[in-house]
Structures are given as C-alpha cells and as structure tokens.
C-alpha positions in Angstrom: -134.5 -73.6 -10.6 -131.8 -75.9 -9.5 -130.8 -76.6 -5.9 -127.7 -78.1 -4.4 -128.3 -81.5 -2.8 -126.1 -83.9 -0.9 -125.1 -86.5 -3.5 -122.7 -88.8 -1.7 -120.1 -89.1 1.1 -117.2 -91.2 2.3 -117.8 -91.1 6.0 -114.9 -91.2 8.6 -111.9 -92.1 6.6 -108.4 -91.6 7.9 -105.9 -89.3 6.2 -103.0 -91.5 5.2 -100.8 -88.7 3.6 -100.6 -84.9 3.4 -98.4 -83.4 0.7 -97.9 -79.7 1.0 -95.7 -79.5 -2.2 -98.3 -81.1 -4.5 -100.5 -78.8 -6.7 -103.7 -79.1 -4.8 -106.6 -81.6 -4.5 -107.3 -84.8 -2.6 -106.2 -88.3 -3.7 -108.7 -91.0 -2.9 -108.5 -94.8 -3.3 -110.5 -95.7 -6.5 -112.5 -98.4 -4.7 -113.9 -95.7 -2.3 -114.6 -93.3 -5.2 -116.5 -96.0 -7.1 -118.5 -97.0 -4.0 -119.5 -93.4 -3.3 -120.2 -92.5 -7.0 -117.6 -89.8 -7.0 -115.5 -89.2 -10.1 -112.1 -87.8 -10.7 -112.1 -84.1 -11.0 -115.4 -83.7 -9.0 -115.6 -80.9 -6.4 -115.8 -82.2 -2.9 -116.0 -80.8 0.6 -113.7 -82.2 3.3 -114.7 -82.0 6.9 -112.0 -82.7 9.5 -113.5 -84.3 12.6 -110.3 -83.8 14.5 -110.0 -80.0 14.2 -113.3 -78.8 12.6 -111.6 -77.5 9.4 -113.7 -77.5 6.3 -112.4 -77.1 2.8 -113.3 -77.6 -0.8 -111.1 -79.2 -3.5 -111.3 -81.6 -6.4 -110.6 -85.4 -6.5 -107.7 -87.3 -8.0 -108.1 -91.0 -8.4 -105.7 -93.0 -6.1 -104.5 -96.5 -6.5 -107.3 -99.0 -6.2 -107.2 -101.0 -3.0 -104.5 -98.8 -1.4 -106.7 -97.1 1.1 -105.0 -93.8 0.2 -106.6 -90.5 1.4 -104.0 -87.8 0.7 -104.7 -84.0 1.1 -102.4 -82.1 -1.4 -101.2 -78.6 -1.6 -102.5 -75.9 0.8 -105.2 -78.3 2.1 -102.3 -80.3 3.7 -102.0 -77.5 6.3 -105.5 -78.3 7.5 -105.0 -82.0 8.3 -102.5 -84.3 9.9 -101.9 -87.9 9.0 -104.3 -90.0 11.1 -107.1 -87.3 11.2 -110.6 -88.6 10.5 -112.4 -86.8 7.7 -115.7 -86.9 5.9 -115.6 -86.4 2.1 -118.9 -85.0 0.7 -120.1 -84.4 -2.8 -123.2 -82.4 -3.9 -125.2 -82.3 -7.1 -127.5 -79.7 -8.7 -131.0 -80.9 -9.5 -134.5 -79.6 -9.7 -136.6 -79.7 -6.5 -138.7 -82.4 -8.1 -135.6 -84.6 -8.8 -134.4 -83.9 -5.2 -137.6 -85.3 -3.7 -136.9 -88.8 -5.1 -133.1 -88.8 -5.2 -131.3 -91.1 -2.8 -127.7 -90.2 -1.8 -124.9 -92.7 -1.4 -123.0 -93.0 1.9 -120.0 -95.2 2.2 -118.6 -96.3 5.7 -115.1 -97.7 5.3 -113.3 -99.5 8.1 -110.3 -98.1 10.1 -108.0 -98.9 7.2 -110.1 -97.1 4.6 -111.2 -100.4 3.1 -114.8 -101.0 2.1 -116.8 -103.1 4.5 -118.6 -105.8 2.7 -121.5 -107.7 4.2 -121.0 -111.4 4.6 
C-alpha cells in the first residue's frame, strides 16, 4: 500500500504575477524549486493565505533568482498580485518509508529570495 505524504513546501511566498491568458500552471523561481526539491511538471497544491482558496496545478520553472511566483490560466482568478501563498508537494510512499522520511520546508524572505544563514 502507498500513502500520500507531505514532501516539501515553499512557505509564505508572494504572488508576483497572475496571467489569466496563459495555459495553466504556476511559474516559480528555479532557486526556490531547487531548495524545496520540487521539479518542473510536478503537481503542487497552492494555499492562498489571503482568501483561503486552494487549488492544484503543475510547476513551470521560472528564471533563477527572479523571485517569480506567477499563477497562470484559471488559477489567476484565485489570487491577486501580492497575495501570500504556500506551495505544497506530496509524494507516494509506503508507510514504512513515511516513518523515516523528512520533508523539506523553505521559508523565503518578503521578496521571495532564499534566506541563507550567516
């Protein structure tokens, strides 16, 4: 049996763009993707802290270092530029694997940049 487990998240990033006329997905800065171990094409859940909306979509890699978080297509109707969202990914694994698995959580700054310890 496989169960769905929280794999990683990018916690409290700001939406920088919303493009209703794009063909779906979320575009995310490649630095954030790498840090959270999320890959292009991966299914993610988006939770909007400003209005409570939740949606699922897939990831498009954005320009590295840009801080971009852009909701595309119909998802653009559920966010506004400046909204704070949490981007969550999940993985299927056995209950035995899940007991030792450690998820990755990334906490960017207010400009969607990685915070690096000194």
